[in-house]
N, C-alpha and C positions, 0 to 999 in steps of 0.2 A: 504493499499500500504506499509505504514511504517512497519507494522508487517511482511509483505511479504519479505521486504528488510532485516529486522533484522534476520528472519528465514534463508534467503539465505546466509547471512553473517556468521551466526553460523554454517550452514552446511558446507560452504567453509572451515572455520577454522578447523572444525572437520575433514573433509575429508583430509585437508592438514596434520593434525596430523597423520592420518592413513597412508598417503603417506610417511611421514617421518619415521614412524615405519616400514613401508614396505621396506624402503630403508636402514635402519639400518643393518649393517653386522651381520650375525649370526655366532655362534662359528664354525660350520662346514666350512663355507666360510673362516673364519679367518685362521683356521688351514691349509687350502689348500695352503696357500702361503708359507708354510714351506716345503721345498723339500730337502732332504739329508742335513739337518742342515743348509740350506741357506734360507733366506727370499727373495722370488722372486718378488721384486718390482723394479721399475725404480729408478735411482738416479736423482730425480727431485722434485720439489715442489709437484707435483701430487703424487709422490711415498711417500714423507713424510706424506702427508694427508692420504694416503692409510694405512700407518703404524700406525698412530694415531687411525684410525678406527679399525685396527686389535687389537690394545691394548684395546680399549674400549670393543670390542666384547669379548675378552678373560676375561676381568675383570667381565663383566656381566655373562659370562659362568661359572666362579667359585664362583659366588655369592657375589662379593665385593660390599659393599654399595657405593652409589655416593659420600658420604661425607668421604670415607676412607682417613685417613692421611697416605699417602705413604711415607712420610718423617720420619714416626715413625717405627722402627723395631718391637716394641712391638705391635702396632696397626695391622700391616700386619701379624705378627706371631700369633695374637689371633683369626684370621679368622678360622672358622670351614669349612674346604674343604674336600670333599670326596677324598679318596686315588686315586680313578680312574682318578681324574683330575690332578694328580701330574705332568704329562707331559705338560699340559696347563700352570701350574705354571712355569715350566722351560722355556716355550716359552715366557712367560711374561717377565722373567728375560733377555732372549735373545733380545727380542723386545726393551726393555728399553735400553739395552746396544747399539743396533744398532741405535736407534733414537738419543741417545746422541752423540755417536761416529761419525755418518755419517751426521747427519742433523742439528746439533746445530752450531751456528756461533762462539761461544767462549767457554772457559772453565766455566765461571760463569753461563752460560745458561745450561751447561751439568751437573754440579755437582749434583743438585737435582735429575736429571733423573737417573744418575748412582747410587745415593743412593737408589731410588726407586727399581732399578733393583737388587741391592744387597739384599734388604729386601725380595723381591720375591724369590731370590735364597736361602736365608737362610730359608724362609718358606718351600720351597721344600725339603731342606735337613732335617728339623726338622719334616716333615710329616712322615719320617722314625722314628719310635719310638726308634731304636738303635742309632740314632744320638741325643744323650742326653746331650750335653754339657751344657744345661741350667737346667738340672734336676738331677744333681749330678754326671754326667759323665765328662770325660775329652775331650777336643776338639781334641787333637791329636789321641786319640783312636777312637773317632767318625769318623774323616777323614780317618784314616787307614782302617776302616771296610766299608766305603761307596763305593757303586758300581755305583751310578747314575752319570755318567760322565757329563751329561749336567747340572745337579744341581751344581756339583762342579765347572765346568769350567765357567759358566756364572755368578755365584755368585762371584767367585774370580775375574773374569774380571771387573765386575762392582765395586768391592771393591777396587781393585788397582786404578782404575781411580778416584773413588770418594775420596780416600785418598790423592790424589795429591793436594787437596784444602788446606790441612795443613800437609805437609809431617812429620814435627817434631812431631806434636800430634800423627799421625799414628804410628811413630816409637815407642813413649813411651807407646802407647796403645797396642803394641805387634803385630801390623798388619803385619810387614814383616815376622816374624817367622811363623805366621799362614798362610800367603799367600804361603810361601815356602812349607809348608805341603800340601796344596791344590794343587799346581802345580805339586808337585812330585807325588801325588796320581793320577792325570790326566795322567801324563807321564807313570805311572805304568799300568793304565788301557788301554790306547791307545795313544801313542805318535803322531799318524797321524791325531788325531781328528781336525777337521776344518783345514786340510792341514798343520799340524805341530803347531797348536795353542799353546800347552804348551811350545814349543821351543820359539815362539814369546814372550809369556808371560815372560819367564825367561830372554830373551834378553833385553827386555825393562826394566824389573824389576832391573837387576843388573847394568844397565847404569844409572838409574835414582835414585838409593838409594843415600841418603845424604852421603858425603865423609866419615864421621866419623862412619858410621853405615853400612859399607860393599860394598860401590860402587866398582865394579870390571868390568872394560871394557873388559878385556881379557876373563872373564868368560861370559860376554854377547856375545862376539865373538864365543865362543865355542857353545853356544846354538843356536845362529843365523846361524851357519855353517851347521846345520841340515836341513835348509830350503832354502839355496841358493847354486847355483853352482859357487863358487868362489874359485878355487884351490890356487890361489896366496896367498890368506888370510887364507884359512882354512886347508891347507895341514899339518900344524904343530899343529893342535888343538886336534887331535885324536877324532874328531866328528863322524867319520865313514860315513856310507852311508847317502845320502840325503833322506829326506822323498819323496816317490814317487810322482811325478807330482806337487811338491811344486812350481815349476816355474810358473805353471798355476794360482796360487793364487798370485796376484800381491803384496799384503800387505806384503808378505815374503820379497820382495826386498825393499819396502819402509822402513820396519823396519831395514834392514841391513844398509840402507843409513843413516836413522836417529839416530840409536842407536849405530852404530859402526863407519862407514866411516866419517860422519860429526863431531862427537866429537873428533875423532883422527886426523882430518885435512886432510883426504884423499879426497881432493875436486875433483880432476879429476876423481877418481874412482866413487865418489858419483854421479857425473854428468852422467857418463857412465851408471851406474846402473838405475838411474832415467829415463834417456832417453830411456832405454830398456823397462821400463814400459810403457812409452808413445807410443812407436813404436809397441807394441804387440797388437793383436786383443783381445778384451774383452771376446769373447766367450760366450757360453750359460750356463755354469755351475755356474759361480760366477758373474752373471751380475751386481748385485748391488755393491758388494764389489770391484770388478775390476774397475767399473766406477768411484767409489769413490777414489780408489787408484790411478787412473790416475789423477784426480783432485788434490789429495794431493801431488803426485809426481811433478806436475807442480809448486805447491806452494813451495815445498822444493827446486826445481831446481832453482827458482828465488833467493832463499837465497844462495844456492851453487854458483851461477854465480857471486855473489859479491866477491868471493874468488878466482876466476880463473884469 
């Protein structure tokens, strides 16, 4: 009887393992969540868990070992990954950015995730043998010749956020100059990418630079005016036409509030813009990011209300 019970226990454990394997997300399923450069998950704890599953599935799909040190650019860069999987590597960079940006509670929790996303972004860029900044080539020449907009954009987005952990160290390491090259290259390839993403990048970038190293709120305004419909603020900037449908992507408006209106003390306008985000329907195109942006708009509005 004891042997029978032991056999039954082993069988149950074994079958449980099979069930867990069967439940693990495969690469095809993970990639199916990416639609038109958006990750189609909910803004919820369940959505966060789903995104973490997506990341694991993509790492398995590109052959990353379980013990990979993703905090090491060298370790991620040393992986041998087939060129046919380059787009998966791009999506890993995007997924890590999204995980840190949307689902972490504080900056300290987010920094290592942004670093991992940066390293996967650099891995994708250097999978192109012409991006040879580490093998005798120049970084600026490599960026100028690069055409993979997703690798450029998501690596840079992660790099900028990771660099906020120590802004002065980033400045002395030359990150601002390199980030400008990357953002300008994305602008040259497609300024409408992710509903004006490079304009948002420059808007946040110029407002957050340390004062002695190029902080320029008016330049931030110029770039942000490409993604918001605010003629009272933008008519004198020569920004030109707004990115089509930029208003449908709520983060454009939260960026305008956070990186121009609030720093400049335009509290009533900041409240108006943030309230417009809360009043709009999330829609079906940017479900995750718009839901997150509404939550963030509410958080910013609480800060703004203290100044009204």
